C-alpha positions as CSV (number, residue, x, y, z in Angstrom):
1,M,0.2,-0.2,0.1
2,I,1.1,3.7,-0.7
3,D,0.6,6.7,1.2
4,Y,-0.4,9.3,-0.8
5,N,-1.1,12.9,0.8
6,N,-2.4,10.7,4.1
7,N,-4.5,8.5,2.0
8,I,-3.7,4.9,2.0
9,I,-3.6,3.5,-1.2
10,T,-4.8,0.6,-2.5
11,K,-6.3,0.5,-5.9
12,I,-4.3,2.2,-9.2
13,S,-6.2,2.4,-12.8
14,F,-4.2,2.3,-16.0
15,N,-4.4,3.2,-19.5
16,N,-2.1,2.9,-21.7
17,H,0.6,2.4,-19.4
18,D,0.2,5.5,-17.7
19,I,-1.6,6.0,-14.2
20,K,-5.0,6.9,-14.6
21,R,-7.2,6.9,-11.6
22,V,-5.8,6.8,-7.6
23,Y,-8.0,5.0,-5.0
24,G,-8.2,5.4,-1.4
25,C,-8.8,2.5,1.6
26,D,-12.5,3.8,1.4
27,G,-12.8,3.6,-2.3
28,N,-13.2,7.1,-2.9
29,L,-10.8,8.4,-5.8
30,V,-7.7,10.1,-4.6
31,W,-6.2,11.4,-7.6
32,S,-6.7,11.0,-11.4
33,G,-4.8,11.9,-14.5
34,D,-7.1,14.0,-15.9
35,T,-6.7,16.9,-13.9
36,E,-2.6,16.9,-11.8
37,P,-2.5,16.6,-8.5
38,H,-3.1,19.5,-6.5
39,D,0.5,21.6,-5.4
40,Y,0.6,22.6,-2.3
41,T,3.9,24.6,-2.3
42,K,1.9,26.8,-4.0
43,D,-0.5,27.9,-1.4
44,C,0.2,25.7,2.2
45,L,1.8,27.4,4.8
46,G,5.3,26.9,4.0
47,F,8.8,27.8,5.7
48,V,11.5,28.4,3.3
49,A,15.0,27.8,5.5
50,K,17.8,30.2,4.7
51,E,20.5,28.0,6.7
52,D,20.3,24.5,7.8
53,I,17.5,24.6,10.5
54,F,15.0,22.2,12.0
55,F,11.5,23.2,13.7
56,T,9.6,22.0,16.9
57,F,6.1,22.9,17.4
58,H,5.0,23.9,21.6
59,Y,1.1,24.1,21.8
60,A,-0.4,26.2,24.0
61,D,-3.0,23.6,25.8
62,V,-4.9,21.6,23.5
63,P,-2.1,19.1,21.5
64,T,-2.7,20.2,17.8
65,P,-2.7,17.7,15.0
66,L,-0.3,19.3,13.4
67,Y,1.5,17.5,10.2
68,F,4.7,18.6,7.6
69,S,5.7,18.0,4.7
70,T,9.1,18.7,3.0
71,N,8.4,17.0,-0.6
72,G,5.7,19.3,-1.5
73,G,2.6,17.5,-0.4
74,L,3.2,13.9,-1.9
75,T,3.7,12.8,1.9
76,W,3.0,14.2,5.3
77,R,4.1,13.2,8.7
78,H,2.8,14.2,12.1
79,L,4.9,16.4,14.4
80,N,4.0,15.2,17.9
81,N,4.1,18.3,19.9
82,E,3.1,16.5,22.7
83,T,7.4,15.2,23.1
84,T,10.1,16.8,22.2
85,D,9.6,15.7,18.2
86,R,11.3,18.2,15.5
87,T,11.4,17.9,12.0
88,P,14.4,16.7,10.1
89,I,17.1,19.2,9.2
90,I,15.6,21.5,6.3
91,H,18.2,22.6,3.9
92,A,19.1,26.3,2.9
93,G,16.8,26.8,0.0
94,E,14.6,23.9,1.1
95,K,11.3,24.7,1.7
96,I,8.7,22.4,4.4
97,I,5.1,22.9,4.5
98,W,2.0,22.4,7.5
99,K,-1.1,21.9,8.5
100,G,-3.2,20.9,11.1
101,Q,-6.9,21.1,12.2
102,L,-7.3,22.9,15.2
103,I,-11.0,22.2,17.0
104,P,-13.4,25.2,17.3
105,Q,-13.2,26.4,20.8
106,S,-11.1,24.2,22.1
107,S,-7.9,26.0,22.8
108,T,-7.6,29.4,25.8
109,Y,-4.4,29.9,24.6
110,G,-4.3,29.2,21.1
111,I,-3.2,27.0,18.7
112,G,0.7,26.4,19.7
113,R,4.5,28.1,18.9
114,F,6.8,27.3,16.4
115,I,10.2,27.3,17.6
116,S,13.5,27.3,15.7
117,Y,16.9,25.9,15.8
118,N,19.9,26.0,13.9
119,S,22.4,23.3,13.0
120,L,24.2,24.1,16.2
121,N,20.8,23.9,18.4
122,K,20.7,27.7,19.3
123,D,16.9,28.2,20.9
124,Y,15.5,30.6,18.7
125,K,18.1,30.6,15.6
126,G,17.7,29.3,12.3
127,R,17.3,31.8,9.5
128,F,14.1,31.4,7.5
129,S,11.0,33.2,5.9
130,I,7.3,32.4,5.5
131,E,5.0,32.0,3.0
132,G,1.8,30.7,2.5
133,N,-1.6,30.8,4.0
134,V,-1.5,30.1,7.8
135,M,-4.9,28.9,7.3
136,S,-3.7,25.3,6.5
137,L,-2.9,25.2,10.5
138,L,-6.5,25.5,11.2
139,F,-8.8,24.1,8.5
140,G,-6.1,21.2,6.8
141,D,-6.4,20.3,3.2
142,N,-10.3,22.1,3.6
143,F,-8.1,25.6,4.0
144,S,-8.6,27.4,0.5
145,G,-11.1,30.1,0.3
146,Q,-11.0,30.3,4.2
147,T,-11.6,34.0,5.6
148,S,-13.4,33.5,8.8
149,L,-12.0,32.7,12.5
150,N,-15.4,32.8,13.5
151,G,-15.1,30.1,16.7
152,Y,-11.4,29.8,17.1
153,D,-10.9,32.8,19.7
154,N,-7.2,33.1,20.2
155,A,-6.8,31.5,17.2
156,F,-2.8,32.2,16.7
157,V,-1.8,33.4,20.0
158,K,2.3,33.6,19.8
159,L,2.3,31.5,16.9
160,F,6.1,32.9,16.0
161,Y,6.9,34.8,19.3
162,G,10.2,35.3,19.6
163,L,11.6,34.1,16.6
164,T,14.3,36.8,16.1
165,E,15.6,35.0,13.0
166,L,12.6,35.3,11.0
167,E,13.5,37.2,8.1
168,N,10.4,37.6,6.0
169,V,6.7,37.3,5.9
170,D,6.1,39.5,2.7
171,N,4.6,36.2,1.2
172,L,2.6,35.4,4.4
173,I,-1.1,35.0,3.4
174,L,-3.4,36.4,6.6
175,P,-6.9,36.2,4.5
176,A,-9.2,36.3,7.5
177,T,-11.7,39.1,7.1
178,T,-14.1,37.9,10.2
179,L,-11.6,37.9,12.9
180,S,-12.4,36.3,16.3
181,Y,-10.8,37.2,20.3
182,N,-7.5,37.3,20.3
183,C,-6.9,35.8,17.3
184,Y,-3.3,36.9,16.0
185,S,-2.1,38.3,19.4
186,S,1.7,38.6,20.1
187,M,1.7,36.7,16.5
188,F,5.1,38.2,16.0
189,H,6.1,39.7,19.1
190,G,10.0,39.9,19.5
191,C,10.6,38.9,15.8
192,T,13.6,41.8,15.6
193,S,14.7,40.3,11.8
194,L,11.1,41.5,10.0
195,T,10.6,44.6,8.3
196,T,7.7,44.2,6.2
197,A,4.3,42.8,8.0
198,P,1.6,40.7,5.8
199,M,-1.0,42.8,4.8
200,L,-3.8,42.9,7.2
201,P,-7.1,43.0,5.4
202,A,-9.9,42.8,7.7
203,A,-12.5,45.9,8.2
204,T,-13.6,45.5,11.9
205,L,-11.5,44.3,14.4
206,T,-12.4,41.8,17.3
207,Q,-11.6,42.6,21.1
208,M,-7.4,42.2,21.6
209,C,-6.9,40.4,18.1
210,Y,-4.5,42.9,17.0
211,S,-2.5,43.7,20.7
212,D,0.7,43.3,20.9
213,M,0.8,41.8,17.2
214,F,4.2,43.2,16.1
215,N,5.3,44.3,19.9
216,G,9.3,44.6,19.7
217,C,9.7,44.2,16.2
218,S,12.5,46.8,15.9
219,N,13.3,46.6,12.5
220,L,9.3,46.6,11.1
221,R,9.3,49.5,9.1
222,K,5.9,48.9,6.7
223,V,2.3,48.2,7.7
224,T,-0.7,47.4,5.2
225,C,-3.9,47.6,7.5
226,F,-7.2,48.1,5.9
227,A,-9.4,48.4,9.3
228,E,-11.9,50.8,9.2
229,D,-13.7,50.1,12.6
230,I,-11.0,49.8,15.9
231,S,-13.8,50.5,18.4
232,A,-13.3,46.8,20.0
233,D,-11.5,47.3,23.4
234,Y,-7.7,46.7,23.5
235,C,-7.6,45.6,19.8
236,T,-4.6,47.4,18.8
237,M,-2.8,47.7,22.5
238,N,1.1,48.1,22.4
239,W,0.6,46.4,18.6
240,V,3.4,48.7,17.1
241,K,5.1,49.4,20.3
242,G,9.1,49.2,19.9
243,V,9.2,49.1,15.7
244,A,11.5,51.5,14.0
245,A,11.0,55.0,13.9
246,N,10.8,55.2,10.1
247,G,8.3,53.6,8.1
248,T,4.6,53.7,6.1
249,F,1.7,52.9,7.4
250,I,-1.2,52.0,4.6
251,K,-4.7,52.3,5.7
252,S,-8.0,52.3,4.2
253,A,-8.9,55.6,2.5
254,N,-12.1,55.7,4.6
255,M,-10.7,55.3,7.9
256,Q,-10.0,58.8,9.7
257,S,-9.4,57.8,13.3
258,W,-6.2,56.0,13.4
259,T,-4.4,57.0,16.9
260,I,-0.9,57.9,16.8
261,G,1.6,55.7,19.1
262,N,1.8,52.4,20.6
263,D,-1.7,51.6,19.7
264,G,-2.3,53.1,16.5
265,I,0.2,54.6,13.8
266,P,3.7,54.4,14.7
267,N,4.9,57.8,15.8
268,G,7.0,59.5,12.9
269,W,5.8,57.4,10.1
270,I,4.4,58.5,6.9
271,I,0.8,57.6,6.0
272,Q,-0.5,56.4,2.7
């Protein structure tokens, strides 16, 4: 039997010596030669190594079914975050992709937290960048098109907290237009190598949703946020505290109520 995209393959159909269809153990069609298999490398959450690196994942309070692939989604391995399990070494230039399935409202403190190590096993070291859709951590294979965090309070709290060698999230997709309580709180807190924040499309913020999100990102110089209603309690509390002294803030043309300072647009930044 063959493992394909987390399916146990029991039957393969051939047509003129070419594989035509692949079936899982439940008899369902897993792949058809009429269309190419889905290329998960293009949209799953992915980490691209800048040097030899490996990752662990510390869950917050509820063990998360978390899987990773180092071959573009052809095979997946469960990362046991209840132990000291870790990924294999991801060499410079290589990519690891992730998916998971968080039960709605199962966690009080979020899905958990990634930690990176370089080949010398130095905590919080190991240079890498992030790309792809963060929703693959919540919705597994069904993440495409998901734009709501309703029911997922605290979803990504401290997800990348303290990763000082996280260099780039320009191609990270945070697609949620419906937010939840505390959903991105401290997500990038202390990521001192970041210069540009991922685009934030939600128009209406929720209580504590962006609190401390970029706190301590001392090199952050660009934020794009299309919020138009920031009236929810503590929704941007200290979210840009300690960022670079100069930068650019891109906002919605309809938004006129941003304050200046740690809870709003950083003092001294250009507003567009």
